[in-house]
C-alpha positions in Angstrom: -0.3 -0.2 0.1 1.6 3.3 -0.9 0.0 6.6 0.3 0.1 9.7 -2.3 -2.2 11.9 -0.5 -3.0 12.8 3.0 -4.7 14.4 4.9 -4.6 16.1 8.5 -7.5 17.7 10.0 -6.3 20.5 13.0 -8.0 22.4 15.3 -4.7 23.5 16.9 -5.0 21.4 20.1 -2.2 19.2 21.4 -4.5 15.9 20.4 -4.5 17.2 17.0 -0.6 18.0 17.3 -0.1 14.7 18.3 -1.9 13.4 15.1 0.5 15.7 12.8 3.3 14.0 13.7 2.0 10.3 12.6 1.1 12.2 9.8 4.3 14.0 9.0 5.9 10.7 9.8 3.9 8.8 6.8 4.3 12.0 4.7 8.3 11.8 4.8 7.7 7.8 4.6 5.6 7.6 1.4 7.0 10.9 0.2 2.9 11.7 0.0 1.2 15.4 0.3 0.3 16.9 3.3 -2.4 18.7 3.3 -3.9 20.0 6.7 -7.1 21.6 6.8 -8.7 23.0 10.3 -13.2 23.6 9.3 -14.1 26.6 10.8 -17.6 26.6 12.6 -18.1 29.8 13.0 -21.7 29.6 14.9 -19.4 27.3 17.7 -16.7 30.7 17.8 -19.8 33.0 18.9 -21.2 30.7 21.7 -17.0 29.1 23.1 -15.4 32.5 22.9 -18.2 34.9 23.3 -17.9 36.8 20.2 -21.5 38.8 20.4 -21.3 40.2 16.4 -21.2 38.2 13.3 -19.0 41.1 12.1 -16.2 39.3 14.4 -16.3 36.2 11.8 -13.4 37.7 9.6 -11.4 38.8 13.1 -11.8 34.3 14.3 -11.2 34.0 10.3 -7.9 35.5 9.9 -6.5 34.4 13.5 -7.2 31.2 12.3 -5.3 31.9 8.9 -2.1 33.3 10.9 -2.4 29.7 12.7 -3.0 27.6 9.8 0.1 29.7 8.0 1.9 29.2 11.2 1.6 25.5 11.4 2.7 25.1 7.7 5.6 27.2 8.0 7.0 25.3 10.7 6.8 22.2 8.5 7.7 24.7 5.2 11.4 22.0 5.3 9.8 19.3 5.0 11.0 17.3 2.1 7.5 16.9 0.9 5.0 18.8 -0.7 2.5 20.7 1.6 -0.5 23.0 1.8 -3.0 24.3 4.7 -6.3 26.0 4.4 -9.1 27.2 6.4 -12.6 26.1 5.6 -16.2 27.3 6.8 -18.4 24.9 7.2 -19.6 21.9 9.2 -16.2 20.0 10.6 -17.4 16.0 9.4 -19.1 17.1 6.0 -16.4 19.0 5.3 -13.5 16.7 6.0 -15.1 14.0 4.2 -15.9 16.1 1.0 -12.3 17.3 1.2 -11.1 13.4 1.1 -13.2 12.6 -1.5 -12.4 15.9 -3.9 -8.9 15.7 -3.0 -8.4 11.5 -3.4 -7.0 11.3 -0.2 -5.7 7.8 0.3 -5.4 8.6 4.3 -7.0 11.1 7.1 -4.8 11.4 10.0 -6.9 13.3 12.9 -6.6 13.2 16.7 -9.1 12.2 18.9 -10.4 13.9 22.3 -11.9 10.8 24.3 -14.2 12.9 25.1 -16.4 12.2 28.8 -19.6 10.4 28.5 -22.0 13.1 28.8 -20.3 15.1 26.6 -19.5 12.0 23.8 -23.6 11.7 24.3 -24.1 15.5 23.2 -21.3 16.4 21.2 -20.8 12.7 19.3 -17.1 12.5 18.1 -16.2 14.0 15.0 -13.5 11.3 14.5 -16.0 8.7 15.2 -18.2 9.7 12.6 -15.6 10.6 9.9 -14.4 6.9 10.3 -17.8 5.8 9.5 -18.3 8.2 6.0 -14.7 8.8 5.2 -13.5 7.7 1.6 -10.8 6.1 2.1 -8.9 4.7 6.2 -8.5 7.2 8.8 -5.8 6.9 11.3 -7.4 8.0 14.6 -4.5 9.0 17.3 -4.8 9.7 21.0 -2.6 12.2 23.1 -1.2 9.5 25.3 -1.8 10.0 28.9 -5.2 10.8 27.8 -7.7 9.1 29.4 -10.1 7.1 27.3 -13.9 7.8 28.4 -17.0 4.6 27.5 -19.5 6.6 25.5 
């Protein structure tokens, strides 16, 4: 099996950074293109971060774009093709759509191992991507982070 295109969704968390180590290692090994994406579900930023106006969306997108640019810059010396982008939409749908559109051979993503209650209320993005993805998905759990059964 050869991986030519690897998709790495990131939320810029420690969990995603740990999954990135796997994605980078695989991209090096297979000389595969690595595509980093962050899916900005903007209404969640309004609720989660107390942004009080939709006019703040441009500011949020600008910050996320800067974070993506920094993530790509850190990997710029790697010997494989690399791109990063911020996409607006619903995370599961956009991750699956991007994998399909890019003809990704593999998705590598971190999993948060949410508590049972938050899993029931929020679901698992990684779990839903695994079910809907057009290619294999490697989920990576941060060491020392307990997994809570739903």
